[in-house]
C-alpha positions as a Markdown table, in Angstrom:
| # | Residue | x | y | z |
|---|---|---|---|---|
| 1 | Unk | 12.9 | 21.9 | 24.7 |
| 2 | Unk | 9.8 | 23.7 | 23.6 |
| 3 | Unk | 6.7 | 21.7 | 22.2 |
| 4 | Unk | 7.4 | 22.0 | 18.4 |
| 5 | Unk | 10.9 | 20.7 | 19.2 |
| 6 | Unk | 9.3 | 17.7 | 21.1 |
| 7 | Unk | 6.8 | 17.0 | 18.7 |
| 8 | Unk | 9.8 | 17.3 | 15.8 |
| 9 | Unk | 11.9 | 14.7 | 17.9 |
| 10 | Unk | 8.8 | 12.1 | 18.3 |
| 11 | Unk | 8.1 | 12.6 | 14.3 |
| 12 | Unk | 11.9 | 11.8 | 13.7 |
| 13 | Unk | 11.8 | 8.8 | 16.0 |
| 14 | Unk | 8.5 | 7.5 | 14.4 |
| 15 | Unk | 10.0 | 8.0 | 11.2 |
| 16 | Unk | 13.2 | 6.2 | 12.1 |
| 17 | Unk | 11.1 | 3.1 | 13.5 |
| 18 | Unk | 9.1 | 2.9 | 10.2 |
| 19 | Unk | 12.1 | 2.8 | 8.1 |
| 20 | Unk | 13.6 | 0.0 | 10.1 |
| 21 | Unk | 10.3 | -2.1 | 10.2 |
| 22 | Unk | 10.3 | -1.8 | 6.4 |
| 23 | Unk | 14.0 | -2.7 | 6.3 |
| 24 | Unk | 13.4 | -5.6 | 8.4 |
| 25 | Unk | 10.8 | -7.2 | 6.0 |
| 26 | Unk | 13.9 | -7.9 | 3.8 |
| 27 | Unk | 14.4 | -11.2 | 5.8 |
| 28 | Unk | 11.0 | -12.5 | 4.1 |
| 29 | Unk | 11.7 | -10.9 | 0.5 |
| 30 | Unk | 15.5 | -11.4 | -0.1 |
| 31 | Unk | 14.8 | -14.8 | -0.8 |
| 32 | Unk | 12.9 | -13.6 | -3.9 |
| 33 | Unk | 15.8 | -11.4 | -4.8 |
| 34 | Unk | 13.9 | -8.3 | -3.3 |
| 35 | Unk | 15.6 | -5.6 | -0.8 |
| 36 | Unk | 14.9 | -2.6 | 0.5 |
| 37 | Unk | 17.7 | -0.3 | 1.5 |
| 38 | Unk | 17.1 | 2.4 | 4.2 |
| 39 | Unk | 17.1 | 5.1 | 1.5 |
| 40 | Unk | 14.3 | 3.0 | -0.3 |
| 41 | Unk | 12.4 | 2.4 | 2.8 |
| 42 | Unk | 12.6 | 6.2 | 3.4 |
| 43 | Unk | 11.5 | 6.9 | -0.3 |
| 44 | Unk | 8.3 | 4.7 | 0.2 |
| 45 | Unk | 7.7 | 6.3 | 3.7 |
| 46 | Unk | 7.8 | 9.9 | 2.0 |
| 47 | Unk | 5.9 | 8.7 | -0.9 |
| 48 | Unk | 3.1 | 7.3 | 1.5 |
| 49 | Unk | 2.8 | 10.4 | 3.3 |
| 50 | Unk | 2.1 | 12.5 | 0.1 |
| 51 | Unk | -0.4 | 10.0 | -1.1 |
| 52 | Unk | -2.0 | 10.2 | 2.5 |
| 53 | Unk | -1.9 | 14.3 | 2.0 |
| 54 | Unk | -3.4 | 13.8 | -1.8 |
| 55 | Unk | -6.3 | 11.6 | -0.6 |
| 56 | Unk | -6.5 | 13.5 | 2.8 |
| 57 | Unk | -6.2 | 10.7 | 4.9 |
| 58 | Unk | -4.6 | 9.8 | 8.5 |
| 59 | Unk | -2.6 | 6.9 | 8.8 |
| 60 | Unk | -1.4 | 6.2 | 12.3 |
| 61 | Unk | 0.9 | 3.0 | 11.4 |
| 62 | Unk | 2.7 | 1.6 | 8.5 |
| 63 | Unk | 0.7 | -1.6 | 8.3 |
| 64 | Unk | -0.8 | -1.2 | 4.8 |
| 65 | Unk | 2.7 | -0.4 | 3.6 |
| 66 | Unk | 3.8 | -3.5 | 5.1 |
| 67 | Unk | 1.1 | -5.6 | 4.2 |
| 68 | Unk | 1.3 | -4.6 | 0.4 |
| 69 | Unk | 5.2 | -5.5 | 0.7 |
| 70 | Unk | 4.4 | -8.7 | 2.0 |
| 71 | Unk | 1.7 | -9.6 | -0.2 |
| 72 | Unk | 3.1 | -8.2 | -3.6 |
| 73 | Unk | 6.7 | -9.3 | -2.9 |
| 74 | Unk | 5.5 | -13.0 | -3.9 |
| 75 | Unk | 4.3 | -11.9 | -7.0 |
| 76 | Unk | 6.2 | -13.2 | -10.1 |
| 77 | Unk | 6.0 | -10.0 | -11.8 |
| 78 | Unk | 8.0 | -8.0 | -9.0 |
| 79 | Unk | 11.3 | -7.6 | -9.7 |
| 80 | Unk | 14.1 | -5.4 | -7.8 |
| 81 | Unk | 14.6 | -2.7 | -10.6 |
| 82 | Unk | 11.0 | -1.5 | -10.4 |
| 83 | Unk | 10.3 | -2.7 | -6.7 |
| 84 | Unk | 10.1 | 0.8 | -5.1 |
| 85 | Unk | 8.4 | 2.3 | -8.2 |
| 86 | Unk | 5.8 | -0.3 | -7.9 |
| 87 | Unk | 5.2 | -0.2 | -4.2 |
| 88 | Unk | 4.5 | 3.5 | -4.5 |
| 89 | Unk | 2.0 | 2.9 | -7.2 |
| 90 | Unk | 0.6 | 0.3 | -5.4 |
| 91 | Unk | 0.1 | 3.0 | -2.4 |
| 92 | Unk | -1.4 | 5.5 | -4.9 |
| 93 | Unk | -3.9 | 2.7 | -6.1 |
| 94 | Unk | -4.7 | 1.6 | -2.4 |
| 95 | Unk | -5.6 | 5.0 | -1.1 |
| 96 | Unk | -7.5 | 6.2 | -3.9 |
| 97 | Unk | -9.6 | 3.0 | -3.6 |
| 98 | Unk | -9.9 | 3.4 | 0.0 |
| 99 | Unk | -11.7 | 6.8 | -0.5 |
| 100 | Unk | -13.8 | 5.6 | -3.5 |
| 101 | Unk | -15.0 | 2.8 | -1.5 |
| 102 | Unk | -15.7 | 5.3 | 1.5 |
| 103 | Unk | -13.7 | 2.7 | 3.7 |
| 104 | Unk | -16.3 | 0.3 | 3.6 |
| 105 | Unk | -13.8 | -2.7 | 2.2 |
| 106 | Unk | -11.4 | -4.0 | 4.7 |
| 107 | Unk | -7.6 | -3.2 | 4.1 |
| 108 | Unk | -6.6 | -6.7 | 3.6 |
| 109 | Unk | -9.4 | -7.6 | 1.3 |
| 110 | Unk | -8.6 | -4.5 | -0.9 |
| 111 | Unk | -5.1 | -5.7 | -1.1 |
| 112 | Unk | -6.0 | -8.9 | -2.0 |
| 113 | Unk | -8.1 | -7.9 | -4.4 |
| 114 | Unk | -5.5 | -5.8 | -6.2 |
| 115 | Unk | -3.1 | -8.6 | -5.8 |
| 116 | Unk | -5.6 | -11.2 | -7.8 |
| 117 | Unk | -5.9 | -8.5 | -10.4 |
| 118 | Unk | -2.1 | -7.8 | -10.5 |
| 119 | Unk | -1.3 | -11.4 | -10.9 |
| 120 | Unk | -4.2 | -12.3 | -12.9 |
| 121 | Unk | -5.6 | -10.2 | -15.7 |
| 122 | Unk | -3.3 | -7.5 | -15.5 |
| 123 | Unk | -0.1 | -9.7 | -15.5 |
| 124 | Unk | 2.1 | -7.3 | -13.5 |
| 125 | Unk | 0.8 | -4.1 | -15.3 |
| 126 | Unk | 0.0 | -1.1 | -12.8 |
| 127 | Unk | -1.3 | 0.7 | -15.8 |
| 128 | Unk | -4.1 | -2.3 | -16.2 |
| 129 | Unk | -4.3 | -2.8 | -12.4 |
| 130 | Unk | -5.0 | 1.0 | -12.0 |
| 131 | Unk | -7.6 | 0.8 | -14.8 |
| 132 | Unk | -9.4 | -2.4 | -13.4 |
| 133 | Unk | -9.2 | -0.5 | -9.9 |
| 134 | Unk | -10.7 | 2.4 | -11.1 |
| 135 | Unk | -13.5 | 0.3 | -12.9 |
| 136 | Unk | -13.9 | -1.4 | -9.4 |
| 137 | Unk | -14.5 | 1.6 | -7.6 |
| 138 | Unk | -17.0 | 3.0 | -10.1 |
| 139 | Unk | -19.0 | -0.3 | -10.0 |
| 140 | Unk | -18.9 | 0.1 | -6.5 |
| 141 | Unk | -20.3 | 3.6 | -6.1 |
| 142 | Unk | -22.9 | 2.4 | -8.3 |
| 143 | Unk | -23.9 | 0.1 | -5.9 |
| 144 | Unk | -23.4 | -3.2 | -8.2 |
| 145 | Unk | -23.8 | -6.4 | -6.2 |
| 146 | Unk | -20.4 | -7.2 | -5.1 |
| 147 | Unk | -19.5 | -10.7 | -2.8 |
| 148 | Unk | -20.9 | -10.4 | 0.6 |
| 149 | Unk | -17.5 | -11.1 | 1.7 |
| 150 | Unk | -15.8 | -7.9 | 0.4 |
| 151 | Unk | -17.6 | -5.6 | 2.9 |
| 152 | Unk | -16.2 | -5.1 | 6.5 |
| 153 | Unk | -17.5 | -7.3 | 9.0 |
| 154 | Unk | -18.8 | -10.1 | 6.7 |
| 155 | Unk | -16.8 | -13.4 | 7.4 |
């Protein structure tokens, strides 16, 4: 087996593990009638990989996607019909924000901020959330004072 074949085999194994990890979250989300099929999970991984490429980012785990699922699945605005599409949009918004904030905001805090807007003033609208998060990023870049707790390392 040559090096290329070995790397491809490792990547395929990791891809399968990621899909199974995402499908296993159904145990937590099925009570809210939100379920990912293996094809849905594969679609989310493919989308994540595209978003990472588009934003020139490297992500070694599926932790962000899992956290997005866990946090947003409890939203009263999340429904099965748009579940995968919404998660794909949330990934796009998240990685856009990570770049725009220069990784100065912890993942969990950024996801919580997104969730607060999504369930609050955005009332489940991805378009409004994207707009609010673009506004947040613009304010962040302009060094408008943010609560100290939003920055990494502050507790």
